[in-house]
N, C-alpha and C positions, 0 to 999 in steps of 0.2 A: 297466873301459871297461861300463858297463852297457848291457845287450843285452835283446830282445824274442822273448819265447817263446809265440809266436801253436802255439794247436789248435785244432781244429778239428773241433766235436761234430753230426754229418747224425742227426737223426731223419726216419727211415723209415716207412710202413710201411700200412695200405689203410685206407680211411674209416670214421672210426669205432675202429680203433684206439686213442687215448688222444696221439696228437701231441700235440693242442693240452691238452691237461689236465697233459699235463708239464711247459710253458713253464708256463700256468700255474697248478704250482705252485711253480715258481720262483720268479715275479713273486711270490706272497704272501709266500712265505719271507724275501726278500729287500729290498720295496718295502714287508712291514710291511702294517697297517692299512689306509692308498687304495689294498691290491691283491687284500684279498682280496674272492673273490668275493659276492659276498651271499646265498651259500645255501652257508658253506662245512663245515661235515661231509653226508655226502654220506645221504641219506633213511631214516632205519631204524636208521641206526644213533649213537652220543652223543658219540666224539670221533673228532680227525682229527691227523696228523702227520704238517708236512714236513718231513728234516731234508736240506739240503745242502751239499756236501764242497767246499770252497776247496782254493787249495794247502793252508792247516797251519790250519784250524782248522770250523766246526762250525758253522753253522747250523740253528740248532731251530725252528721254527714249529708249535704245539698248537691246537688248539681244543678244548673240552668244551662241551655242549650244558647250557644251569645249564636250572630248572625255571619257569622263564616263558620260554621257548621263543629267549635271544638266548643267542648264544656270545660266553664267557667264550676272550679265545685270550694266549697269552702267546708271545718268543720269549725263546729261550740263546744267545747265541754261547759257547765252547768251541772250545780249542787240540785241536788237531787230534788226540795224545795225553788228549785228559778233562778239562785241569786249566781253570781260569776264564779266561778268555782281561779281557785289560784291552784294553777299547777305546776306550776316554778319550781325546780329545784337546784342545787346549789349546785357549780363545779371543781375542779378542783384542781 
C-alpha cells in the first residue's frame, strides 16, 4: 500500500538573514527561466550556481555572465549518485 511521508522544513532567522533568498533560489532552480530573478548573479561576481537535492536526484542551475551583460543559464538534472538522469515522459 503506498503511503505519503511528509517532511516540514522551517526557515527561521533575523531580518536580512537570507530566508527569502534561499526560497527564491529553490524556485529558480526548479522553476527554470520563468522563476529566475531579474539579476541572477550577485554584483561583482561572474557566475552563480544553485543545487537542489531531492529524494533521488539533484537539480543544478548555473548562470554565467556574458561579455554583453546578459546571463547564460543551464539546468542539469542528475541522479543522487551523480549519474545522468533520464527524465523523459511519453506524450500522447
